[in-house]
C-alpha positions in Angstrom: 128.6 91.4 113.6 127.0 88.3 112.1 126.1 88.6 108.4 122.4 89.4 107.7 121.0 87.5 104.7 118.4 88.8 102.3 115.7 86.2 103.0 112.1 86.8 101.6 110.0 88.5 104.3 107.2 85.9 104.0 109.6 83.4 105.7 109.8 85.6 108.7 107.0 85.8 111.3 105.4 88.3 113.8 105.8 85.8 116.7 108.8 83.5 116.4 111.1 86.0 114.6 110.4 88.5 117.3 111.3 86.1 120.0 114.5 85.1 118.2 115.5 88.8 117.7 114.9 89.6 121.3 117.2 86.7 122.4 119.8 87.8 119.8 119.9 91.3 121.2 119.9 90.1 124.8 122.5 87.4 124.3 124.6 88.2 121.2 127.3 85.6 122.1 124.7 82.8 122.3 125.8 81.6 125.7 122.4 81.4 127.3 120.6 78.2 126.3 117.6 78.9 128.6 114.4 78.3 126.6 112.2 81.2 125.6 108.7 80.8 127.1 105.6 82.2 125.3 103.1 82.1 128.2 99.5 82.1 127.0 98.1 81.1 130.4 96.6 77.7 130.0 99.2 76.7 127.5 102.9 77.7 127.3 105.4 77.2 124.5 108.9 76.5 125.5 111.1 77.4 122.5 114.7 76.4 122.0 117.3 79.1 122.0 118.5 78.0 118.6 116.3 76.5 115.8 115.2 77.1 112.3 117.1 78.7 109.5 120.9 78.4 110.0 123.6 80.3 108.2 123.9 77.8 105.4 120.2 77.7 104.7 119.8 81.5 104.7 122.8 81.7 102.4 121.2 79.1 100.0 117.8 80.9 100.0 119.4 84.3 99.3 121.4 82.9 96.3 118.4 81.0 94.9 116.1 84.0 95.0 118.8 86.2 93.6 119.1 83.8 90.7 115.3 84.2 90.1 115.6 88.0 90.4 118.6 88.3 88.1 117.2 86.0 85.4 113.4 86.7 85.0 113.3 85.6 81.4 114.8 82.2 82.2 112.5 81.8 85.2 109.5 82.5 83.0 110.6 80.0 80.4 111.3 77.3 83.0 115.0 77.3 82.3 116.4 77.6 85.8 117.1 74.3 87.5 118.1 73.0 90.9 120.0 69.8 90.9 117.6 68.6 93.6 115.6 70.1 96.5 117.6 73.1 97.7 116.9 72.3 101.3 114.8 69.7 103.0 111.7 71.8 103.5 108.6 71.2 101.3 107.2 74.8 101.6 110.5 76.4 100.6 110.9 74.1 97.6 107.3 74.5 96.5 107.7 78.3 96.5 110.8 78.1 94.4 108.9 75.8 91.9 106.0 78.3 91.7 108.5 81.0 90.8 109.9 79.0 87.9 112.7 76.7 89.3 112.6 73.1 88.2 114.2 70.2 90.0 116.5 67.9 88.0 116.7 65.0 90.5 115.1 63.8 93.7 116.9 64.0 97.0 117.8 60.3 96.7 119.3 60.7 93.2 116.5 59.6 90.8 116.5 61.6 87.6 113.3 63.8 87.1 114.6 65.7 84.1 117.3 64.1 81.9 120.5 66.2 81.7 120.2 65.7 77.9 117.4 68.2 78.0 119.6 71.0 79.3 121.0 73.8 77.1 124.2 75.8 77.6 122.1 78.9 78.2 120.2 77.3 81.2 121.0 78.0 84.8 121.7 75.0 87.1 121.8 75.8 90.9 123.8 73.5 93.3 121.7 72.8 96.4 122.8 73.5 100.0 124.0 69.9 100.4 126.5 70.3 97.5 127.0 67.9 94.7 129.5 65.4 93.4 132.5 66.2 91.3 131.2 63.8 88.7 127.9 65.7 88.3 129.8 69.0 88.1 132.0 67.6 85.4 129.0 66.3 83.5 127.3 69.7 83.6 130.5 71.5 82.4 130.8 69.1 79.5 127.3 70.3 78.5 128.5 73.9 78.5 126.9 74.8 81.9 128.7 76.4 84.8 127.1 75.2 88.1 129.3 77.4 90.3 127.5 80.6 89.1 124.7 80.0 91.6 126.2 77.6 94.1 124.3 77.4 97.4 126.5 74.7 99.0 126.6 75.3 102.7 130.0 76.8 103.8 130.2 74.2 106.6 129.8 71.4 104.2 132.6 72.8 102.1 134.7 73.0 105.3 134.3 69.3 105.7 135.4 68.8 102.1 138.5 71.0 102.6 139.5 69.1 105.7 139.0 65.8 103.9 141.3 67.0 101.1 143.9 68.2 103.7 144.1 65.0 105.6 143.9 62.9 102.4 147.0 64.6 101.1 148.7 63.6 104.3 147.8 59.9 103.6 145.0 59.6 106.0 141.9 57.6 105.2 138.6 59.6 105.6 136.0 58.0 107.8 132.6 59.7 107.1 130.0 59.6 109.8 126.8 59.9 107.8 123.9 58.3 105.9 125.4 56.7 102.9 122.8 57.8 100.4 122.0 61.3 101.8 122.8 64.0 99.3 125.4 65.6 101.4 127.2 62.3 102.2 127.2 61.4 98.5 128.8 64.7 97.7 131.3 64.4 100.6 132.4 60.9 99.5 132.9 62.2 96.0 135.1 65.1 97.1 137.0 63.1 99.7 137.8 60.1 97.5 139.6 62.5 95.1 142.3 62.7 97.7 142.0 59.7 100.0 140.4 56.3 100.6 136.9 56.7 102.1 134.7 54.6 104.3 131.2 55.5 105.7 129.9 54.6 109.1 126.3 55.2 110.1 126.5 54.8 113.8 128.4 53.4 116.7 127.5 49.9 115.9 129.0 50.1 112.5 132.0 51.9 114.1 132.5 48.8 116.3 132.6 46.7 113.1 135.3 48.9 111.7 137.3 48.7 114.9 137.3 44.9 114.8 139.0 45.2 111.4 141.4 47.9 112.6 142.5 45.7 115.6 142.9 42.6 113.4 140.0 40.8 115.0 138.3 40.4 111.6 139.7 40.2 108.1 139.1 42.0 104.8 136.2 39.6 104.0 134.4 40.8 107.1 135.0 44.4 106.1 133.7 44.0 102.6 130.6 42.1 103.9 129.7 44.8 106.4 130.7 47.9 104.4 129.6 46.5 101.0 128.5 49.8 99.5 130.3 52.2 101.8 133.9 52.4 100.6 135.8 54.1 97.8 137.1 52.0 94.8 140.3 50.1 95.5 139.9 50.3 99.3 142.3 48.0 101.1 141.4 47.5 104.7 144.9 46.3 105.7 146.6 49.3 104.1 143.9 52.0 104.4 143.0 51.7 108.1 146.4 52.5 109.5 146.0 56.3 109.3 142.4 57.7 109.7 140.5 60.9 110.3 136.7 61.3 111.0 134.5 63.9 109.3 130.7 64.0 109.3 127.5 64.7 107.4 126.9 68.0 109.1 123.3 67.2 110.0 124.1 64.2 112.1 124.2 64.4 115.9 127.4 66.2 116.7 127.7 64.4 120.0 127.5 61.0 118.2 130.2 62.1 115.7 132.4 63.2 118.6 131.8 59.8 120.4 132.6 57.9 117.2 135.8 59.9 116.6 136.9 59.3 120.2 136.1 55.6 120.0 138.2 55.2 116.8 141.0 57.3 118.4 141.1 54.8 121.3 141.2 51.9 118.9 144.1 53.4 117.1 145.9 53.9 120.5 145.2 50.2 121.3 146.8 49.2 118.0 149.6 51.6 117.6 150.3 53.1 121.0 149.6 56.5 122.4 153.0 57.9 121.7 152.4 57.7 117.9 148.7 58.5 117.9 149.1 61.7 115.8 150.7 59.6 113.1 147.6 57.4 113.0 144.6 59.6 113.9 144.0 63.1 112.5 142.2 65.7 114.6 139.2 66.9 112.6 137.0 68.2 115.5 137.0 71.7 113.9 134.7 70.4 111.1 131.6 69.9 113.3 128.8 72.3 112.1 128.3 74.8 114.8 124.6 75.5 113.8 123.7 71.8 114.0 125.3 71.5 117.4 123.7 74.7 118.7 120.3 73.4 117.7 120.9 70.1 119.4 122.3 71.7 122.5 119.4 74.1 122.7 116.9 71.3 122.3 118.6 69.3 125.1 118.3 72.4 127.3 114.5 72.7 126.7 114.1 69.0 127.4 116.0 69.4 130.7 113.8 72.4 131.6 110.8 70.1 131.2 107.7 69.9 129.0 104.6 67.7 128.7 105.0 67.0 125.0 107.2 68.2 122.0 106.3 69.5 118.6 109.1 69.4 116.1 108.5 71.1 112.7 110.5 70.4 109.6 110.7 68.5 106.3 110.2 64.7 106.7 113.4 64.0 104.7 115.4 66.4 106.9 118.2 64.6 108.7 118.9 67.3 111.2 115.2 67.6 112.1 115.0 63.8 112.7 117.8 64.0 115.2 116.0 66.7 117.2 113.0 64.4 117.2 115.2 61.6 118.4 116.4 63.7 121.4 112.9 64.7 122.4 111.4 61.2 122.0 113.7 59.9 124.7 112.0 62.1 127.3 108.4 62.9 126.2 105.6 62.3 123.7 107.0 63.9 120.5 105.2 64.8 117.2 107.2 65.5 114.1 105.1 67.5 111.7 105.7 69.3 108.4 103.3 72.2 109.2 100.3 73.3 111.2 97.8 71.6 108.8 98.9 68.3 110.4 97.3 69.5 113.7 93.7 68.4 112.9 92.2 68.8 116.4 93.1 68.1 120.1 92.0 64.6 119.4 93.9 64.0 116.2 97.4 64.7 114.8 99.1 63.5 111.7 102.8 63.2 112.3 105.8 61.5 110.8 107.5 58.4 112.3 111.1 58.8 111.1 111.9 55.2 112.2 109.4 53.7 109.7 109.6 56.7 107.3 105.8 57.0 107.2 103.1 59.4 108.5 100.7 58.1 111.0 97.7 59.4 113.0 97.6 59.7 116.8 94.6 60.5 118.9 94.0 62.3 122.2 97.4 63.9 121.8 96.7 67.4 123.2 95.3 67.7 126.8 93.3 70.9 126.9 91.7 70.7 130.4 94.7 70.4 132.7 94.6 72.0 136.1 97.9 73.6 135.4 99.4 75.1 132.3 100.2 72.7 129.5 103.9 73.0 128.5 104.8 72.4 124.9 108.4 72.1 123.7 108.4 73.7 120.3 111.4 73.6 117.9 112.3 73.2 114.3 114.9 71.9 111.9 117.5 74.1 110.3 115.6 74.4 107.0 112.3 75.4 108.6 111.0 79.0 108.2 109.9 80.8 111.4 106.5 81.4 109.8 105.6 77.7 110.0 106.1 77.8 113.8 103.8 80.8 114.0 101.1 78.8 112.3 101.6 76.0 114.8 101.2 78.4 117.7 98.1 80.0 116.3 96.5 76.6 115.5 97.1 75.3 119.0 95.7 78.5 120.6 92.4 77.9 118.9 91.8 75.1 121.3 92.5 77.2 124.4 89.7 79.8 124.4 90.9 81.4 127.6 94.5 81.9 126.2 96.1 85.3 126.6 96.5 87.6 123.5 99.7 87.1 121.4 100.8 90.6 122.2 100.6 89.9 125.9 102.6 86.8 125.6 105.2 88.7 123.5 105.5 91.6 125.9 108.6 90.2 127.8 110.4 89.9 124.5 109.6 93.4 123.4 111.2 94.6 126.6 114.3 92.6 125.9 114.6 93.8 122.3 114.1 97.4 123.4 
């Protein structure tokens, strides 16, 4: 049986959590990716089979709230710290702040509270993305033990362990990720303790790397195109003869798989297929199942069809932006942080992850269609179910003839029963 985490009840919801529980009971092996449909008559919400809090996020939330519960005096005195946002969700982080947790750094690494202000009696919590070996060492030198409340996602740690394993076998670690994302910074730190490391963002950068692997470009080309993306002392001629690919767990799993296969084929071209295992390490078991499930479930809803998509999550959430990317290819898509961004059927404030800015769109929600309006609704891995409830309730205001919530939930009550 899957582990059940002690997550505060206010993150749950009477609508979305009920749908998810019904699907869990009906399909415990998670094989059915058919979307759940909340049918309100004039508007229907098509909900992905998988979305919202994943194992790693629930684990992190449980640990953070346990730290508050077990150390009320420190919380009251403002002496419990998170290295940065625990997860990329503003509502969750705001609630932790209200309960006494203070953030030491921003998600991009800017210092908010100098480490010099920390005392040995303080508590410092590692966020779900993990942290670098250098920061851990710095904290220990100050008499702090960051592992006491370590919320690092187990699947991120799995990537680190695989990196260490192949590094000890003299493979270079190729990280598919965003160079300055917290998780990638942590992965680079852990990986380069055992191996040379280089980071690729996408397939285009992978092709640049392949040109160096095949000898079509020299070291100068490598250092120009990967200027800030390799470990100290990296030697392209030496360090690209044996490689393995790991990823930032919130990247598109399909893209990581494609990048790994492209690099594998390049190594075959250079060294021959008979010796491929000597030059390319199989790391496919490091892909985060939760990220992949959410992406696969979103693709299934897209294929089922909808008029528009609403994706809920933190604007700095990498895994959420990839769900948006998938939806944008097929339909109008609106990336919002919460229901308050839904101003009216004529106005929505939503995030453009390409320009990293919020914008306003008009006439986004058709309310007078001759057939039911189908809305794809999903969320990132750090988004509480309660936020989706608020989205559903806000949209229903604009459909006065909509069925009652209990009527729309009736099919899921039967499944759960």
